[in-house]
Every structure is written in structure tokens, then in C-alpha cells.
N, C-alpha and C positions, 0 to 999 in steps of 0.2 A: 399482465405478464411482467414479471420482474426482470429487469436487465441491469447489469453492472458492466460498464464498458470502460476498460482501461486504455490509456494512451500515454504517449510520451517516452516510451522505451526506445532503446537504440544502442548504437555503439559509441563509446566515449573513452577517452584516454584516462589512464590512471591519474588521479588527482583532480579530475574534472567533476562536473555536476550535471544532474538531470532532475527534471521535475515530472513526476508521474501524476496523471489525473485519472479519476474514476467517476464517471457520470452515472448516476442511478436514476432509474425510472420504475414506476409500478409499485413503489413503497412510499410510506410516509417517512421520508428521509430523516427528518429531524428527531425522530424517536429511536433511531438505530445507532448503536455504536458501530464504528467502521474500523476494520482491521486491514492491515497490509501484511501479507505473507510473501515468502519467496521460496523457491525450490531450485536448488542447483543440481546439475547432473549427478546422479548417483547418491544424492542426499535426500533426507526427509524434508518435507515442507516445514518451514519454521515461521513462527509469528515474529514479525519485525517491529511493527508499531501498531498502536491502538489509539484512536481518538474517540472519546465517549460522545454521547449525544450532547453533553454539556460542554464539550471542548477540552476535556482533560486528556492529556496525552501520556503515553508510556511507551518505552522502547526496550528492545533487547539490548543487552550490554554492548554487543559488538557494533552497534550503530549509534549509541548515545553520543551526542555532541556533533554528529555528522548528518543525521536524518531529522527532518522535521515534518510532522503530520499536521495538516490543517484541513478545515472544511468550510464550505460556503453553503449554508443551508438554503439560501435563496436560489442557488443554482443546482441544488441536489448533487453537489460535487465534493469529493474529498481529494486531497493532494498529498503527495509525498515528495518533499524536497530532499534530494540526496546530494551530498557534497563530499569532497575528499575521497572519492571512490577508489576502491582497490579491486584487484582481480577477484578477491574473495566475495565481492558484492555481485559478481556475475551470476545471474539466475533469471528464472521467470518470476515476475512479480504479479501477485494477485491481490485484488481488493475483495473484501467480504463484508457483508452486513449482518449484524448480530443484534437481536433484540435484547432489551434489558433482562437480566437474570439468566441468560443463556451463556453457556461456556463454550459453545462452538457456533460457527456461523450458520445463518439460515440461508444465505444466498452467496454465490461466488461469481466473480467475473471470469473472463476467459484467459486472462493473463497477458502480460506484455514482457517481451524479452529485453533484458538489460545485459549488455556485454561490455566489460571493462577491459581494455587492452593495456598491457603493461609495457 
């Protein structure tokens, strides 16, 4: 049974930082690309960051320079470090696992709420 479990969300003031974690089980973690998505109220889910199985990262423009994705393959965990947060970053954040060659995730986490107060 595949599980992706996010943690680390919460309430933070504008300008603050949070680190999200996503622990994976039931998959061969180190062969999966890991994606971070977010969905704000009334908006479509958007891809925020990707870290490939080889550790290459990519970010949507709105978070470049502020968010950093990393992974610890020994712990089957992916992280998203978020800094200089603004109210625009308020959303439910999801991690997702995607096999090589796929354009959409194979597995999703349940999401963790991030709320940035201004």
C-alpha cells in the first residue's frame, strides 16, 4: 500500500518560513520524481516544485528563490523549504510521486494546510 504523508504545515506570519515534509512508503522512493503541488481556495491546483530522482529541481516562477525542494532517499522523505512567505502562498500543499516518463503523478498525499497571515 502506497502512502505519502505530508507534515509541517501551519499558520505563519508573512515573511516567515516553513518546512514541509512528505514521507513515502510502499514505493521504491529513489526511482520516483517527487512533486509539490498547492491548491488555494477557488483556484486550480498548481505545480510548485519538482525534484527528480536524481535530485534536479525546478520551480514555478512565483516561488523561485524562496522555495527549495530536497530529498533524503535514505529516509524516503522529500522536503519543501518555504521562506519569505506571503498571503499568496496560502494553500493546501500536496506531495506527489511520479515515475520516470510520466507527466502526471502516480500517487498523492493527503495535503497539509499552509496559512500565511498578513
